[in-house]
ZADOZA-209228 format. One line per field, with one value per residue: residue in three letters; residue number from 1; x, y, z of N, C-alpha, C in turn. Coordinates in Angstrom, 2 decimals. Layout:
<recs>
type <- [ALA	...] .
seq <- [NUM	...] .
n_east <- [X	...] .
n_north <- [Y	...] .
n_up <- [Z	...] .
ca_east <- [X	...] .
ca_north <- [Y	...] .
ca_up <- [Z	...] .
c_east <- [X	...] .
c_north <- [Y	...] .
c_up <- [Z	...] .
</recs>
This chain:
<recs>
type <- [MET	LEU	PRO	GLY	ALA	LEU	VAL	SER	VAL	SER	GLY	GLY	GLY	GLU	PRO	THR	ALA	TYR	ARG	SER	PHE	ALA	GLN	LEU	CYS	SER	ASP	ILE	THR	GLN	SER	THR	SER	MET	ALA	VAL	THR	PHE	THR	THR	HIS	GLY	HIS	ARG	LEU	THR	PRO	GLU	LEU	VAL	GLU	PHE	LEU	ARG	GLY	ALA	VAL	HIS	PHE	ILE	ARG	LEU	SER	VAL	ASP	GLY	VAL	GLY	ALA	THR	TYR	GLU	ARG	LEU	ARG	GLY	ARG	PRO	PHE	GLU	ALA	VAL	VAL	ARG	ALA	ALA	ALA	LEU	LEU	GLY	THR	LEU	ALA	PRO	PHE	GLY	ILE	ASN	ALA	VAL	VAL	ASN	GLY	ASP	THR	VAL	GLY	GLU	LEU	ASP	GLU	LEU	ALA	GLU	PHE	ALA	ASP	LYS	ALA	GLY	ALA	SER	GLU	LEU	LEU	LEU	LEU	PRO	GLU	GLN	PRO	THR	ALA	ALA	THR	SER	GLY	ILE	SER	ASN	ALA	ASP	ALA	GLN	ARG	LEU	VAL	GLU	TRP	ALA	ALA	ALA	ALA	ARG	ILE	GLY	ALA	ARG	LEU	ALA	ILE	SER	ARG	THR	GLY	LEU	GLU	ALA	ALA	LEU	PRO	THR	ALA	GLU	ALA	ILE	PRO	GLY	GLU	ASP	PRO	LEU	ASP	ALA	HIS	MET	HIS	VAL	ASP	ALA	MET	GLY	VAL	LEU	ARG	PRO	HIS	ALA	TYR	ALA	PRO	GLU	GLY	LEU	SER	VAL	GLY	ALA	SER	ILE	MET	LYS	ALA	VAL	HIS	ALA	LEU	ARG	LYS	ALA	ARG] .
seq <- [1	2	3	4	5	6	7	8	9	10	11	12	13	14	15	16	17	18	19	20	21	22	23	24	25	26	27	28	29	30	31	32	33	34	35	36	37	38	39	40	41	42	43	44	45	46	47	48	49	50	51	52	53	54	55	56	57	58	59	60	61	62	63	64	65	66	67	68	69	70	71	72	73	74	75	76	77	78	79	80	81	82	83	84	85	86	87	88	89	90	91	92	93	94	95	96	97	98	99	100	101	102	103	104	105	106	107	108	109	110	111	112	113	114	115	116	117	118	119	120	121	122	123	124	125	126	127	128	129	130	131	132	133	134	135	136	137	138	139	140	141	142	143	144	145	146	147	148	149	150	151	152	153	154	155	156	157	158	159	160	161	162	163	164	165	166	167	168	169	170	171	172	173	174	175	176	177	178	179	180	181	182	183	184	185	186	187	188	189	190	191	192	193	194	195	196	197	198	199	200	201	202	203	204	205	206	207	208	209	210	211	212	213	214	215	216	217	218	219	220	221] .
n_east <- [0.84	0.31	2.14	0.35	-2.15	-5.42	-6.93	-10.02	-11.41	-14.23	-17.86	-21.01	-21.22	-20.02	-16.71	-14.99	-16.00	-14.89	-12.70	-9.96	-9.41	-7.64	-5.17	-5.46	-5.47	-2.90	-1.39	-1.97	-0.89	1.81	2.52	1.88	1.81	-0.33	-2.58	-4.57	-8.01	-11.01	-14.53	-16.71	-19.23	-18.46	-19.12	-17.89	-15.35	-12.48	-10.06	-8.00	-8.25	-7.78	-5.09	-3.96	-4.42	-2.87	-0.68	-1.30	-3.49	-4.72	-6.72	-10.00	-13.53	-16.37	-19.58	-22.37	-25.55	-27.64	-28.10	-27.97	-31.19	-32.29	-30.31	-30.30	-32.87	-32.80	-30.59	-30.75	-29.04	-27.07	-26.31	-24.18	-22.29	-21.24	-19.96	-17.91	-16.59	-15.64	-13.78	-11.90	-11.03	-9.81	-7.36	-6.04	-5.80	-6.19	-9.64	-12.96	-16.41	-19.22	-22.44	-25.67	-27.98	-31.29	-34.88	-35.08	-32.70	-31.86	-32.64	-30.94	-28.38	-26.83	-26.40	-25.06	-22.72	-21.68	-21.17	-19.18	-17.12	-16.61	-15.79	-13.39	-13.11	-11.77	-13.13	-16.38	-18.52	-21.14	-23.85	-26.16	-29.21	-29.66	-31.83	-33.37	-34.59	-36.03	-36.38	-37.17	-35.16	-33.45	-35.61	-36.55	-37.01	-35.70	-33.14	-32.59	-32.60	-30.33	-28.31	-28.47	-27.81	-25.18	-23.87	-23.80	-22.60	-20.34	-17.90	-15.53	-14.43	-13.42	-15.67	-17.49	-19.04	-20.80	-20.41	-23.08	-24.54	-25.58	-23.34	-22.81	-24.15	-22.76	-19.73	-16.79	-13.81	-10.81	-9.91	-7.22	-5.26	-4.52	-4.37	-5.71	-9.06	-9.30	-6.75	-6.48	-8.25	-9.67	-12.07	-12.77	-15.18	-17.33	-17.48	-15.11	-14.71	-13.19	-13.67	-14.01	-15.13	-17.31	-19.98	-19.89	-21.18	-19.96	-17.11	-13.96	-13.01	-10.89	-9.34	-6.38	-4.49	-4.38	-3.08	-2.89	-5.56	-5.99	-4.40	-5.68	-8.22	-7.61	-6.77	-9.14	-10.81] .
n_north <- [-1.20	2.32	4.84	6.64	5.75	4.65	2.57	1.71	0.73	-0.42	-0.30	-1.76	-2.36	-1.70	-0.92	-0.78	-2.62	-5.01	-7.29	-7.46	-5.11	-2.85	-4.15	-5.12	-2.71	-1.86	-3.94	-3.60	-1.06	-1.54	-3.54	-2.73	-0.05	1.53	4.05	4.01	4.21	4.66	4.34	5.37	5.19	6.22	5.65	3.60	4.36	4.85	6.39	4.53	2.80	4.65	5.20	2.72	2.74	4.76	6.03	4.01	4.55	6.86	8.57	9.34	8.84	10.22	9.26	11.25	11.80	14.25	16.77	17.42	17.09	15.79	13.95	12.35	11.28	9.77	8.08	7.17	7.69	9.77	13.07	14.41	12.46	12.08	14.48	14.20	12.01	13.14	14.91	13.11	11.82	13.93	14.03	11.94	11.63	13.32	13.98	13.40	14.38	12.42	12.30	11.00	12.11	13.03	13.35	13.87	15.11	17.01	19.61	20.49	21.06	23.40	23.57	21.18	21.62	23.69	22.31	20.54	22.34	23.51	21.26	20.74	19.21	18.06	17.46	17.33	14.94	14.21	12.02	11.09	9.56	6.16	3.97	1.26	-1.90	-0.95	1.77	4.40	6.01	9.19	11.86	13.35	16.08	16.70	15.97	17.93	20.16	19.56	19.67	22.40	23.58	22.61	23.74	26.39	26.52	27.68	26.69	25.79	23.20	20.69	19.96	17.13	14.57	11.48	8.76	8.75	9.67	12.29	13.84	14.56	16.86	18.77	20.69	18.79	17.20	15.29	12.75	12.04	13.69	12.84	10.09	6.85	6.06	3.52	3.09	5.13	4.73	2.14	-0.12	-1.90	-4.02	-4.92	-7.66	-8.49	-8.07	-6.73	-3.78	-1.56	0.88	2.10	1.73	-0.06	-2.85	-5.35	-7.31	-8.59	-11.23	-10.58	-12.56	-14.35	-12.48	-9.12	-7.65	-9.43	-9.57	-6.92	-6.71	-8.63	-7.50	-5.21	-6.34	-7.46	-5.39] .
n_up <- [0.00	-0.54	1.22	3.66	2.99	4.08	6.57	7.77	10.82	11.56	11.50	11.24	13.92	17.29	17.45	19.69	21.42	20.91	22.30	21.74	20.48	20.76	20.42	17.81	16.33	16.92	15.75	13.00	12.56	13.09	11.24	8.69	6.20	6.46	7.66	10.59	11.22	13.16	13.89	16.44	19.04	21.39	24.05	25.39	25.80	27.78	29.99	30.25	27.99	25.98	26.45	25.79	23.09	22.15	19.76	18.04	16.48	14.02	13.27	14.38	14.33	15.80	16.53	16.35	16.52	16.09	18.66	22.21	23.57	21.35	20.56	22.89	22.80	20.43	20.77	23.35	25.43	27.65	26.53	27.59	27.98	25.45	25.09	26.97	25.81	23.44	24.50	25.54	23.19	21.95	23.20	22.15	19.28	16.06	15.46	14.16	13.74	13.06	11.56	11.17	8.86	8.79	8.94	11.67	12.39	10.51	10.93	12.89	12.10	12.27	15.05	15.43	13.95	15.47	17.86	16.94	16.33	18.88	20.27	19.14	16.87	13.77	11.52	10.05	9.27	7.19	6.97	4.92	5.62	4.81	2.91	4.62	5.95	8.03	7.71	5.40	4.60	4.04	3.18	0.01	0.29	2.70	1.98	0.10	1.79	3.28	1.29	0.58	3.02	3.43	1.24	1.90	4.35	6.85	8.61	11.19	11.16	8.76	6.16	5.21	3.15	2.90	0.49	-1.11	-3.20	-2.96	-2.95	-5.50	-5.93	-4.66	-4.15	-4.21	-2.91	-3.46	-1.14	-0.70	-2.67	-6.04	-5.68	-6.45	-5.51	-4.20	-3.32	-1.56	0.53	2.51	3.95	6.88	8.05	10.87	10.71	9.74	7.04	4.23	2.46	-0.41	0.38	3.00	2.16	0.13	-1.62	-1.73	-0.67	0.60	2.77	5.52	6.74	7.56	6.94	6.51	4.54	2.37	1.70	0.94	-1.39	-2.96	-3.24	-4.69	-7.09	-7.94	-8.56] .
ca_east <- [0.00	1.03	2.16	-0.75	-3.44	-6.17	-7.81	-10.95	-11.80	-15.54	-18.96	-21.81	-21.09	-19.11	-15.41	-14.33	-16.55	-14.02	-11.72	-8.60	-9.44	-6.39	-4.10	-5.67	-5.00	-1.44	-0.84	-2.06	0.07	3.18	2.81	1.55	2.07	-1.62	-3.05	-5.75	-9.09	-12.19	-15.72	-17.20	-20.22	-17.73	-19.58	-17.01	-14.01	-11.97	-8.67	-7.10	-8.29	-7.12	-3.64	-3.58	-4.52	-1.96	0.34	-1.78	-4.55	-4.33	-7.90	-11.19	-14.79	-17.33	-20.95	-23.22	-26.78	-28.37	-27.45	-28.83	-32.35	-32.48	-29.38	-30.73	-34.06	-32.45	-29.57	-31.07	-27.87	-26.91	-25.46	-22.96	-21.31	-20.59	-19.05	-16.73	-15.88	-14.91	-12.63	-10.91	-10.47	-8.94	-6.03	-5.47	-5.45	-7.21	-10.91	-14.06	-17.78	-20.08	-23.84	-26.70	-28.88	-32.64	-35.87	-34.85	-31.47	-31.52	-32.88	-29.97	-27.04	-26.07	-25.99	-24.07	-21.47	-21.16	-20.60	-17.92	-16.12	-16.27	-15.11	-12.07	-13.10	-11.18	-14.00	-17.79	-18.92	-22.58	-24.25	-27.57	-29.75	-29.90	-33.00	-33.19	-35.87	-36.74	-36.57	-37.14	-34.02	-33.70	-36.59	-36.01	-37.06	-34.64	-31.88	-32.38	-32.23	-28.94	-27.46	-28.46	-27.06	-23.75	-23.32	-23.65	-22.01	-19.02	-17.53	-14.09	-14.05	-13.59	-17.00	-17.43	-20.30	-20.55	-20.69	-24.47	-25.20	-25.77	-22.09	-22.82	-24.76	-21.92	-18.31	-16.07	-12.36	-10.24	-9.38	-5.77	-5.12	-3.62	-4.42	-6.92	-9.85	-9.04	-5.46	-6.59	-9.08	-10.39	-12.92	-12.95	-16.40	-17.28	-17.38	-13.79	-14.75	-12.53	-14.44	-13.44	-15.64	-18.30	-21.25	-19.68	-21.99	-19.16	-15.73	-13.24	-12.66	-9.49	-8.67	-5.18	-3.59	-5.08	-2.39	-3.29	-6.91	-5.84	-3.89	-6.70	-9.28	-7.11	-6.76	-10.51	-11.62] .
ca_north <- [0.00	3.57	5.56	7.58	5.11	4.50	1.43	2.04	-0.45	-0.04	-0.65	-2.91	-2.63	-0.81	-1.59	-0.85	-3.75	-6.14	-7.36	-7.27	-3.97	-2.08	-4.96	-5.13	-1.44	-1.87	-4.87	-3.00	0.04	-2.04	-4.47	-2.14	1.38	2.20	4.75	3.34	5.04	3.91	5.10	4.91	6.02	6.88	5.36	2.61	4.93	5.14	6.86	3.37	2.37	5.69	5.01	1.53	3.07	5.86	5.64	2.93	5.06	8.14	9.42	8.71	9.53	10.07	9.34	12.18	12.02	15.27	17.31	17.60	16.22	14.95	12.83	11.49	10.56	8.81	7.13	6.64	7.91	11.21	13.80	14.78	11.39	12.33	15.60	13.63	11.17	14.04	15.42	12.03	11.62	15.05	13.78	10.75	11.84	14.12	13.27	14.07	14.07	12.00	12.39	10.59	13.24	12.62	14.31	14.20	15.86	17.99	20.94	20.82	21.08	24.52	23.20	20.11	22.25	24.42	21.32	20.06	23.39	23.64	20.03	20.67	18.23	18.56	17.13	17.02	14.04	14.08	10.73	11.05	8.26	5.25	3.09	-0.07	-2.56	-0.22	3.18	4.72	6.87	10.62	12.26	14.27	17.44	16.86	15.91	19.26	21.03	19.24	20.21	23.85	23.95	22.32	24.67	27.72	26.41	28.23	26.15	25.60	21.83	20.29	19.40	15.98	13.86	10.10	8.42	8.33	10.31	13.73	14.57	15.06	18.20	19.64	20.66	17.79	17.11	13.97	12.59	12.12	14.09	12.09	8.65	6.12	5.91	2.26	3.22	6.17	4.34	0.87	-0.21	-3.22	-3.97	-5.67	-9.09	-8.77	-7.98	-5.55	-3.22	-0.31	1.93	1.57	1.40	-1.02	-4.05	-6.57	-7.18	-9.84	-11.51	-10.29	-13.82	-14.31	-11.40	-7.98	-7.22	-10.31	-9.15	-5.65	-6.96	-9.36	-6.56	-4.32	-7.11	-7.80	-4.21] .
ca_up <- [0.00	-0.56	2.49	3.80	2.77	5.32	6.80	8.85	11.57	12.08	10.62	11.63	15.35	18.02	17.41	21.00	22.17	20.61	23.40	21.26	19.58	20.84	19.85	16.37	15.80	17.04	14.77	11.68	12.51	13.08	10.15	7.39	6.08	6.46	8.85	11.14	11.73	13.56	14.24	17.73	19.72	22.46	25.40	26.01	25.93	29.12	29.93	30.08	26.59	25.19	26.60	25.02	21.66	21.80	18.81	17.18	15.60	13.43	13.16	14.94	14.12	16.90	16.02	17.11	15.76	16.81	19.86	23.37	23.76	20.16	20.69	23.98	22.36	19.39	21.23	24.68	26.29	27.95	25.60	28.30	27.79	24.17	25.32	27.64	24.84	22.53	25.23	25.60	21.85	21.64	23.76	21.51	17.86	15.40	15.37	13.48	14.16	11.96	11.93	10.23	8.61	8.40	9.39	13.07	12.64	9.49	11.45	13.92	11.52	12.83	16.40	15.29	13.52	16.63	18.77	16.35	16.50	20.30	20.71	18.53	15.79	12.53	10.39	10.27	8.19	7.12	6.42	4.60	6.03	3.70	3.10	5.20	6.21	9.08	7.38	3.97	4.33	4.03	2.17	-1.00	0.82	3.69	1.24	-0.48	2.91	3.59	0.22	0.69	4.22	3.22	0.26	2.50	5.69	7.12	9.91	11.37	10.79	7.37	5.93	4.30	2.98	2.52	-0.90	-1.17	-4.33	-2.78	-3.17	-6.87	-5.92	-3.85	-4.52	-3.43	-3.11	-3.22	0.22	-0.85	-4.07	-6.89	-5.46	-6.76	-4.27	-3.53	-2.65	-0.54	1.66	2.53	5.13	7.47	8.86	12.14	10.40	9.19	5.58	3.69	1.35	-0.91	1.25	3.94	1.52	-0.95	-1.35	-1.69	-0.21	0.81	4.16	5.86	6.99	8.40	6.55	5.92	3.33	1.27	1.31	0.24	-2.74	-3.71	-3.56	-5.76	-8.35	-8.32	-8.91] .
c_east <- [0.88	1.05	1.03	-2.10	-4.10	-6.85	-8.71	-11.44	-13.13	-16.61	-19.71	-21.72	-20.11	-17.74	-14.75	-14.91	-15.71	-12.88	-10.31	-8.49	-8.13	-5.24	-4.21	-5.15	-3.47	-0.80	-0.86	-1.02	1.49	3.52	2.48	1.94	0.78	-1.87	-4.36	-6.75	-10.19	-13.31	-16.33	-18.34	-19.63	-18.07	-18.74	-15.58	-13.69	-10.56	-7.70	-7.08	-7.58	-5.61	-3.17	-3.55	-3.50	-0.84	-0.11	-2.92	-4.19	-5.50	-9.09	-12.41	-15.75	-18.73	-21.82	-24.45	-27.67	-27.59	-28.48	-29.96	-32.60	-31.58	-29.88	-31.98	-33.70	-31.51	-29.87	-29.92	-27.71	-25.95	-24.14	-21.88	-20.56	-19.59	-17.77	-15.91	-15.06	-13.67	-11.53	-10.24	-9.51	-7.54	-5.31	-4.96	-6.46	-8.50	-11.94	-15.38	-18.51	-21.52	-24.74	-27.69	-30.21	-33.61	-35.70	-33.71	-31.17	-31.74	-31.89	-28.54	-26.21	-25.55	-24.93	-22.72	-20.85	-20.52	-19.25	-16.81	-15.66	-15.48	-13.70	-11.97	-12.51	-12.06	-15.42	-18.26	-20.43	-22.95	-25.74	-28.13	-30.10	-31.12	-32.60	-34.56	-36.71	-37.03	-36.47	-35.96	-34.42	-34.68	-35.93	-35.97	-35.94	-33.27	-31.57	-31.99	-30.77	-27.99	-27.35	-27.67	-25.56	-23.12	-23.04	-22.89	-20.62	-18.63	-16.03	-13.61	-14.20	-14.95	-16.90	-18.81	-20.00	-20.90	-22.11	-25.23	-25.34	-24.49	-22.01	-23.38	-23.91	-20.49	-17.57	-14.59	-11.89	-9.68	-7.87	-5.50	-4.12	-3.66	-5.76	-7.72	-9.56	-7.67	-5.54	-7.33	-9.66	-11.09	-13.01	-14.17	-16.28	-17.20	-16.03	-13.77	-14.16	-13.29	-13.75	-13.88	-16.82	-19.60	-21.09	-20.43	-21.18	-17.75	-15.11	-12.92	-11.18	-8.72	-7.46	-4.28	-4.39	-4.41	-2.71	-4.67	-6.86	-5.41	-4.94	-7.84	-8.86	-7.11	-8.16	-11.32	-11.79] .
c_north <- [1.25	4.20	6.57	6.99	4.82	3.14	1.80	0.76	-0.13	-0.58	-1.86	-3.24	-1.64	-1.46	-1.73	-1.96	-5.01	-6.17	-7.05	-6.06	-3.20	-2.84	-5.02	-3.85	-1.38	-2.76	-4.26	-1.89	-0.46	-2.88	-3.92	-0.67	2.18	2.94	4.11	4.37	4.14	4.86	4.52	5.79	6.69	6.45	4.29	3.13	5.19	5.70	5.71	2.90	3.38	5.53	3.81	1.84	4.11	5.36	4.59	3.37	6.48	9.10	8.65	9.52	9.19	10.26	10.20	12.48	12.99	15.75	17.40	16.59	15.31	13.73	11.85	10.68	9.46	7.72	6.51	6.74	9.40	11.88	14.20	13.72	11.56	13.48	15.09	12.78	12.03	14.59	14.37	11.83	12.73	14.89	12.65	11.02	12.82	13.33	14.11	13.66	13.56	11.94	11.89	11.75	12.70	13.68	14.72	15.19	16.98	19.42	21.39	20.88	22.25	24.17	22.10	20.68	23.03	23.47	20.83	21.07	23.50	22.43	19.92	19.63	18.85	18.28	16.92	16.24	13.84	12.80	10.73	9.65	7.42	4.36	1.74	-0.71	-1.76	1.23	3.39	5.60	8.33	10.97	13.20	15.70	17.67	16.77	17.27	20.26	20.82	19.85	21.73	24.31	23.77	23.32	26.04	27.71	27.03	27.80	25.93	24.24	21.61	19.62	18.29	15.34	12.46	9.86	7.87	9.01	11.80	14.52	15.12	16.48	19.20	19.62	19.68	17.81	15.70	13.90	12.69	12.42	13.24	10.59	8.09	5.94	4.63	2.25	4.19	5.68	2.94	0.76	-1.66	-3.18	-4.90	-7.18	-9.45	-8.79	-6.66	-5.08	-1.95	0.90	1.36	1.12	0.42	-2.32	-5.33	-6.27	-8.55	-10.01	-11.23	-11.58	-13.65	-13.12	-10.28	-7.54	-8.11	-9.93	-7.85	-5.89	-7.69	-8.43	-5.63	-5.05	-7.35	-6.60	-4.07] .
c_up <- [0.00	0.82	2.53	3.50	4.11	5.37	7.97	9.49	12.24	11.17	11.11	13.10	15.97	18.12	18.78	21.86	21.94	21.62	22.94	20.34	19.58	20.20	18.34	15.74	15.83	15.98	13.36	11.52	12.37	11.85	8.77	7.39	6.10	7.76	9.29	11.63	12.27	13.93	15.50	18.24	20.96	23.87	26.12	26.20	27.40	28.97	29.69	28.64	25.70	25.27	25.80	23.52	21.21	20.90	17.82	16.26	15.17	13.26	13.68	14.55	15.26	16.34	16.92	16.25	16.51	18.03	20.99	23.44	22.56	20.21	21.74	23.60	21.35	19.89	22.59	25.66	26.55	26.98	26.27	28.15	26.48	24.30	25.98	26.68	23.88	23.21	25.32	24.24	21.47	22.20	23.04	20.10	17.27	15.28	14.65	14.10	12.92	12.44	10.82	10.09	8.08	8.91	10.84	13.26	11.65	9.98	12.51	13.39	12.03	14.22	16.37	14.89	14.68	17.64	18.24	16.54	17.95	20.81	20.13	17.42	14.53	11.33	10.88	9.06	8.26	6.38	6.13	4.87	4.81	3.97	3.68	5.37	7.20	8.74	5.88	3.60	4.31	2.90	1.17	-0.47	1.82	3.04	0.63	0.60	3.28	2.56	0.34	1.91	3.99	2.25	0.87	3.82	5.75	8.52	9.97	10.92	9.29	7.21	4.90	4.22	2.48	1.05	-1.02	-2.30	-4.19	-3.03	-4.59	-6.95	-5.15	-4.37	-3.63	-3.77	-2.83	-1.81	0.24	-2.32	-4.83	-6.71	-5.92	-5.47	-3.51	-2.85	-1.49	0.70	1.45	3.88	5.59	8.36	10.07	11.93	9.79	7.68	5.13	2.47	0.85	-0.11	2.03	3.28	0.36	-0.65	-1.20	-1.21	-0.07	2.29	4.40	6.09	7.89	8.09	5.89	4.63	2.14	0.76	0.53	-1.20	-3.58	-4.12	-4.68	-7.09	-8.86	-8.79	-10.43] .
</recs>
């Protein structure tokens, strides 16, 4: 892999619930040239885990769907716990905030951006809600509200949007200029499947060697 490429350890579950999570991050950092990122709800973070992860991760995303009472209604957890998690992450590595955007949260984008700025996040990643068996996904009207907000937003953190189609309506930039997307980023989900990105429908099992899976995925593209 090229220096500066990313592997994200997340998706389909809370990565910090895995007992050997810190060791996995350390193994990837020591045995490859990839930078390690992960996404977390933050509620399992402790000062001890942060110390174990120090030097083994390069970027973290904290999931924050709504702020204040909206977050507490959707997540069933106190918002103050997210504030504490952001403070812990700030001592570990650069971190970003990611938020699912739907009818519940699209009206709180200003407050979300303000929280990201106050927390010291370097990125605000917006995730338009995708259709599932339980939800129809973000409505066309709310998607348009999101596009209009993002086009006019002026915030301290870098603004990003997931690969869900709406990015075609917004100015975008390459994550790592000059690199093929598959060289710039890959995603490992909670089942140990390596994918080109989090929404890719297919991937390859990591198995005993993540690097063998990386090379096989590059050949199969």
